[in-house]
Every structure is written in C-alpha cells, then in structure tokens.
N, C-alpha and C positions, 0 to 999 in steps of 0.2 A: 287551570290558573297553578305555579307550582308554590310549592310550600316547603317549613323545614330545612333540611340540609342544603339541601343545592337550593335553595332561594335567597340564604347564606349565603352561601359561595357568588353568588349574582353581584349583589348587594357587596359582599368585601371586591367583586371585577373594579364596580363603579366606586367603590372606595382607593381605588388607588391608583386611576387617575385624576380623582381628587386630590391626590397626594404627591401630585408630578405635575400638577398645574393647569389637570386639562377638564374644569368644570362647566363649559357651558357642555349645557346639552346634546345641543345635534354632531359638538365633536365627537363626543363618545361614542354618538350612538354609532356613528361613519365611521370613527376607527375598530370600533367592537368588530362591528359589521365585514371590514379588506379583512380579518383576521382568521373569522367566523366563516367567510368565503374559502380564504387560504384554503383551510382548514377543508371543509366543504370537498372542492375542489378535489384534494386529494384524498379523498374519502368515496367521492363518486366516482374518480376515474380508475380506482381499485376495484368496486362493486360494476360495474361497466365494463370492463375486462376478464371480471369475475364473468356475469351473464352473458358476453359470446361467446367464449370458451366452450360454458355449460350446452349454449347452440348450435356450438361450431363458427360459431363466423371471424373475419380477424376485424381485429380491434387495432390500431395504431398509437398506447396513449402521449397525449400534450405532454409527458415531459419524456419521451425516450427521445434518442440522442443527444446531441447539441443540440438547444435553443439557441436562437438568434434571441440578444436584450440590446438592440441597436443594432452598430456596428460591430459591437465582440457576438462570442460565441462562449455557453457556460454550457458544464452537463446539468440535464434537467432532472436529473436523480436530485441533483443540489436545493432544486427548486421549492421541493415536496414538504412540507408540514412537518412528517416524520421523519424526516430526514432532516431538515436543516434544527429543527426544538433542542433537539441534543449539545449545535451546538455551541461557545464561549455563548457571554451575551455579547464581546465586541462584533466574535463573527459573523455572531444571527442581526444584529441592526445593518452589521454594513448588508449583508446578506440580500435582509428585505430589504435595506432602504434603495441600492446599489440595481437587485437583479430579480427579485419575487417583484417589488409592486412595479416597476415597472413590465413586466410578465404579465400582469393580471390585468394591467390601461391598456397590453395591445392584442389582448386574450382573442376577441374575437374578429377575424378578419377581414369584416366588411364595414368598414370605415362609418357610411354612413346604420349600421344598426345602434339604437336605442343603447345598448350596453357602454358601446365604445365613443358614440357620442356625449354619456358623461357621467365617461373618466377623462376625459381630456383633462378636465381641467381638477380630478381628485388629489391628494395633498395628504399624503404620510406628516402622521404630527406628532406622535412620541416623539417628542426632544430626544430621551439617550437612551442607549444601551440597558441600561440599568432598567426604567422603566420597561420596556418590549421584556424584557428577562421574564418581573413582575409577572406581566399580564397572558405574557404565555405561561407558567406557571398559571397562572389560575385558569385558563382557560383548558389546561389539559382537566386540573381539576372537576371543572364541570362537567364534561365531553364523559369521565372517569365516572363521577357522579350522573350523569344521567342514560349510560352504559348499565348500571346496573339498576337501574329504573322501568318496569317493563308496561307503564302505561304509555299506548301508543302516541305518537306523533310528541313527546316527551320538548326536544329540538324546539317544531314550535311553539308550544307552553314558553321555551325558553325565551325563543328570541320573541315573540311575544313581550315576554314582564320586563323585556328591555325595551323591545316599544314604547312600551307602559309610560317611561321612564320623559320620552320627549314631553314637552311643555306640551298640555293636552288643550287648549282650545287658543286659537288664531286670528286677529281680529277679525274673520268672513265667521267664528265659529265652527270649526271643525274640531272633532277627536276622534280617536279609534274605531271601529267597529270593532266591538266583540268576536275569536273568532268563531264561539260556539252560535252567533247568529247568522255569522258567513256561510258558514258549515250549511245550515237551516238555509237560507233562502235560495243555495246553490244546488240540496235535493231539491226543493221545491219545485225549483226550473228544471232541473234535467238534462244538463247541458248533453251535445252529444257531437258527434266528429265533424257534421255537417254546421255545428258554429261557425258564428265572426263573435269574441265577445267584448266587450264594454265596457270600460269607466271612466266617463269625464271627467272622476275626479277622485284617483286614484290612490293618494295619496305612498304605501309601500305596498302596493298590489296586494293585499289584502287576499280580495275578491276573485281575483284572477288565477295567485294559485291556488283556491279555492277550486276552484273551474281546474283547472289544469290535474289536481289531486285525484277531485272528483271520477275523473272524465280516464284514469289511470286505474282507479280500481273497480269502476261499473265496462268500460271500453276498452284494455290493459291491450288482447287481441284483435284488435279491429282494426287499431288506428298505428302500433307500431309493429305490424308482423304485413303491413301497407302502407308503398315510399311514398304514395301521392297524400296519405291519406295524414301518413307521421310528419311528411314537408308542411303540411295545414296545420297541423299542431308545434311543429316546433318553429313556421315563419310566422302565420296568417292567419292566424284564431286570436290569438291577445293580445286587442291596445289598451294602453291606458293612456290619460294627460291626469299631469297637476303644473304647478307654476311654481312647486319647490323644486329649487335642482336637484340642493342634497335632499330629497324624500323622492328622488324621481332615480338617484343613483342608488339605492335601498334596494327603490324598486325594481330596477330593474336585477342589482345581483341577489334578491332576494327572488326571480321569478328563475334567472339561473344555477343557481342553489338546486331550487326545484324539479331541473329539470328540461327547464324551456327553452334554448337555447337562443333564438333574438325573439324578442317580444315588440312589437312596438308598440313602446315607451316615449315620450313623446313632452317639452314644454309647449303648454298652450294654453294660451283661455281658454276655456271650451266653450261660455258665452259670449264671444267676440267672433268677428270679423275674419278671428285669424282661422276659426276652423269653420271647414264647409263642409266635415261630412254632414251629408243627406242620404239617406234611404240608402245606409253600407250595415250595419251589425243586424243580426239575428237575436241578440241575448245583450241584454246593460243588466247588470249587476251595478250601486253603484249607494252609497249613500253622502249623498253629494253634500256642504256648506251648508246650514244653515242662520239665521238669524243677519247676512248679510245685506248688506243694500250699498247698489252700484246704480252710480251714472246710468242713464239715459243714452250718451254720447258713447259710451263701452259696450252697449248690447248690442252684437248682433240685430238689426232689425228685421229681418225675419221670424225672428223666438218674438220678440216684442208685438209683433203683426199677434199670436197667438196670443200671447198674455204678455198687457202692455204693466209694470211693474216694477221696482229697485229686488225687490225681494230673493235673494239668491233661488232659494228654497223651491220657487216659484215660477223661474226662469228655467232653472237643472227640469223641472216638468215636461215645458214649454222645447227645449233642448231634444229632449231624452228623444218626444217622437218623432224628432227630423229626423234626428240620426238612423233611427228605427228602421229595419225592410217592413216593406208590406207581410202581414204574417212575424214576424219579428215582438218575444217579446222581456218586459222591463220588471224588475222587483225591485223597489227604490224604497230606503228607509224617510221619514219623513216626517216632521211634526207634530203630537196634533191640528196646531192651528191651518197647516193644509189643510184636513178634513173639514173641520168644519167655518170654516173663513168666512167672513161676511160679505167684504169689501167684494168691490163687483171683478180685480184681478183673481180672486179664490175661488170666484163663483166660476167664470168664464175656463181655468182650465179646470177644476172639476167634469164641466160641460164637457167639455175638448173632448174629453176620456170616454166619457160615458157616450156621448151623441154621438160621439166620431168614430169611438173605437171600440173596444173589447173592455170594460173594465170586468176581472178576475174575482176580488177580493183585495180582501183593507182583513191584516190582521193589526188589533193593537196591542201594545205590547206596554206595558208598566214604566213607570217612567226610574222603577233602582234601574232597569239593564245597564244604563252605563255607567252607574256608578264605582266608582268613585270623581270623576270625571263632566258630571253632567248631570245632574236631577231632572233631567226633559224627557218632560211624557210625547211616545213616541211611534210608530204606526207603521205597518210594511201595504207597500201599494201595488194590486200588480197587476198588470193590464197588457194587450197585444195589441200591434197597430193595426189598424183593418185599414180606415180612411174612406171607412160608410158602413160606422156600426157597427154591430155585434154585442152591444151589452143586454140583456135578457136576466137573469137575477144573479145578484154579486153574492160572494160567500164572506163570511162574516165570522170573526174568534177572538175569544176572549181571552188572551197569554196573561194569566196572571201570578204566573213563573215559570223560568229560566233552570232552573237545575242550581245557584245557585243564589243568596239569601241577596232582599235585594234595599239593603246598607251599604255602608261601605265600606264593608272588608268584604264583602262577596264572598262565606266559606258557601260547603258544600249542601244543601240542602238534599231530601230527596225532590219534592212535590217540581215537575218537570213537565212545564207540557207539549215541548220540542216535540219529540217523539210523536206526539198524538198529536200535532198541528199536522207534521209532512204525512202521516200516515189517514185523516180525513181528505187534506186538501186534492189529493191521490185519488180520492173516493166520494168525490163529488159529485159523481154522475151514480149512486147511487143509489137505492132504495130509505138508508137507513139514513142514509146522510138527509139526504131532501124531508125526511119528515116527522126531523128534528125539531121543538120548539122550540124558542124564540126566549125559554128559561133556560136551555143549554146553554155551554162553550162555545158552539160554535150552528150556526140559523141560515137560511137564506133570507136575502129580503130584497123583493123584486120591483125592477128600475124606474116602472110607475111611480111606486110607494118612496123612492128614490125624490125621483120630478118632481110629483105634490110636494117635495121635504125643501125643496131647492138645491138638493143636488150635495147636500145637509152628508155626508157619510163618518160620521162619529156613532160608534160602535153604542154608546148609549142612547141616540135619538129610535134604536132601532129594537134595544137587547130588552125585553121585562122580567123586572124583579120577583119571584116567586116569595110572596109572605104567607107565614105560617101559624093558626092560631099560636099562641098562649094558653094550654088547657091551665087555669087555677085551681085554689081548691073553695070549696063555699064559703063564706065570710065566716057563717060560726065552727068551722077546724080550724078558721086561724084563730079567733078570740080565745078557742079554747085549747090550742098547741103555746100564744103567749102565753095563759094561766097558768098551766103546767111546770113551762118555766121560771113560771114570778113563788112560784113554790118552791124550788125545786134552790133556784136560787137564796130566798129567807130560809132554809134548813140548814143551806149549806155558811147562810152568814153566824146563825146559831152557833154553829159546829164553832168555826171559829170565834164565834164571843168565851163557850169554854175553853178553852183555849187560852188565855188568857185572867179564868177567874182564881 
C-alpha cells in the first residue's frame, strides 16, 4: 500500500482527469493503463536489449527501423515514451492519437490473441492536447518518485492503488483481492514450469501476474533457458476468463507489461455452457464472485449436477472441480458461509470435495482483510482433484493478522501471520505440526470428525480455547487494601480543609 508523497501524486493524477472531464473510474483507469503500458513498453524494450547484450544474444527492438502504422510508416524511435514526452503538447497529442495508439493496438501479430481481441475496440479518450500533456507530466513525476523508493514492486503497489479506485463491488459481489493475499496463495501452491494455470474470474489478472512473477523469481533459468518451457510460459500457461471487457483489456495489458507475451484472456461466462473446459488445468487460483444469484437456465447443467444452487460461490467450486485435471490443485477464497452453511447445496459441495477428492487445508482469514472495500469474513480452501477421495487429516490455520491493521485505514502493523502460514503449510508432514494442539494457530482435524459434524469446515467448530484461571487476592487482603485507601482519602480531605480555614 502506497503512502505519503507518492500517494498524493497518484491522487493528483486522478484529479487531473476529473478536471479534464473524465470522471468515470473505469474510463480513467483504462486511459492511465494505456499510458502506463506505453511507458513500460519503452522500459521493457530497453531492459530486454541490455539483457540480450549481456548474454550475447541477438535482439530486435519493437521500435527499430520504420514501423508500419496502417498503410503508413513512421520512425520507430518516435513511438518511444522517452522521445515523444518532450514534444510540444499538440505534436505529442497527434503522435499518440495517430501513431502510438494504433501501434499498441496492433502490437501483437496474432489477431486471435487476448491482447489483440480486446484492444480492437479500445478508444483513446483524452479530449485535448493540454490534458494529455498534464497527464504525461504527472506520470513522469510518479515514475521518478517510484525510482527514488527502494521498496520491492513499488510499481505494482501504484498500479494496485489505481485499481482500488474502480467501483469496488459489482452486482455479483466482486471485489479486488489484496496483493499480499494473492502472493501468499501463490507461495502456498508453488507453481512450476509444468503447470497450466487458470483463474475463471480473473478481473485484472492479479493471480496470473503473481504466479508469473513467482516463476520468474524461482524458476528463471529453468524456464527462460529452455525454448519449449519458455514458449509454454509465454503462450500456453496462463488462462483467465471474465465478463467485463474493460477488465479483460486491463488484465491483458497487465500480463504483457509483466513480460507474458500471449496469455489466454477471454470473454466468457465461466458458469455457462459457453465454458467447455474439462480436466484442462493443473492449478487454479481464484477469488470468484460472492453473494451472486443466477438463474438455473444460464448455468451449465454439468455444474448443477454437482451442486444445484443459484449461489455463485458454490457454483464456482463445482466448476473448478470440473476444470481441474486429476492431480490438479486449487486455492480459492470463499466466504465463511461456504464452510459452514447448512443448506443441501452447501453440504453437497463440501461432501464432494472431501469424499471424492482430497481436501488439504482451510485457512480462516479475519474479516478486515478486504477492508475498506468489504467487511466479509472469508477463508481459503485448498484441495487436490483426485476423483476417488483421499482426504485424511485436514489442516486448519487461524489467521488473525496479515501485516496491516484490520480497520478501514489498513496501516502497516507488526503482527503478520502470512510468513508463518506459508512455513507451516509446507511443513505439514513434520512431527512438530502433527503434534500441535487445537489451542494453537494451526492443527489437524481427521476426516471422520468432519464427516460426523455434517462436513462443517468452520474453524470454530474444531478450535479449542484455552482458559486460564485468574488468581485473585484473598477477600481479607482486598478489604484491608480498601480500608487503607479510605484512610489515605480521609487524610487528604483534612489537608484540603485546612487550606480554607
């Protein structure tokens, strides 16, 4: 979360758009995203050129030579942010409107790619050269400020702060997942170069971006020095679906700005018959919409067979079971009601995961995690698709802190369970974890006990509270203390009376 001067600069940028007549948050974030993408494209091209030179590899800049813009050609260097941002306002406006914007709209050669599909109807909406000049100057200041800060991924923090300004809750209960929770879930699942990863409600592609960054940080040599693995990373590993075209555009650009050339980001109602994916993915990371209610006739019959309900949070769990390959893993955020709801549909989906697959873990998160946008209590459900059971002992963790205050301000605090969750989860097979009591932060619950409790997965059903007996003074000593206090009060009152005689 950004604070101080950088936050003020981002807020000022937002105000510049408002003063220029652009007030729709989705329009503003979309236009800022285009410009940040254009800026980052220049930076990324320079970085790749330097890396290639260091490795002795050939590299052809996307800006080299004459670049075709429709039937015209233009000097590629004129399309670089570092060049055109020094142009006079009028010239810069015409350069971006007539050349740079068409250039990024047709950047990807594959017309069937997600990027090309969702950039086709993209519109450059800044109305005047003066507004563009002010926005470009403000962005330059933001990038300069980011460069002075030594924090890791400050660029991501700024982008997330911008995304937070989008209307936070839609009709189906969608809201943005905090980046540190996304990173925690990715580190819990430890994606590898073999994975095919999907988010069926991807929004701005936060889970997919974080998974890509994890692979870069932990498997860089393995992936990028092997032609086939790199091709899989760039073109076949990441899949995301959403029903909002603006989100898909932002998501596709977000992926490309993080170095993933051709993610499969597609407009799709994941819960309908439009989605034919079956046993396709080895890893699903998601925070699907909560509190939505759909008509039966628009939901795929395959999903309704597992769980006949109109609730989106239950339907998405049934969907993810269908989409996973056998052996595939899923980490999904669910509202607390999914874990303990007593309806037939709630019980059916929990029974399906526990009896016919392998439920690994339940992480109970405090309700403040999604503030200030929502106060809903949630948990993380982690399971593996087996198709024939396998649930033995389920690992529970009582998360009470995430490194930020649990009020609307969400300021940094010392208390943070995230590192402990990751460490304990990956050491579940160790004797220390198996020996923990149910009064601890984490503990195991055998499947038989969960079944006996009607497949209830709420943490409070199994966690034991340790009561400590308070030791009080004997009554006689308490009375003696009161008498001593009374004498002291009387003596003080007499002293005060003496002052007025």
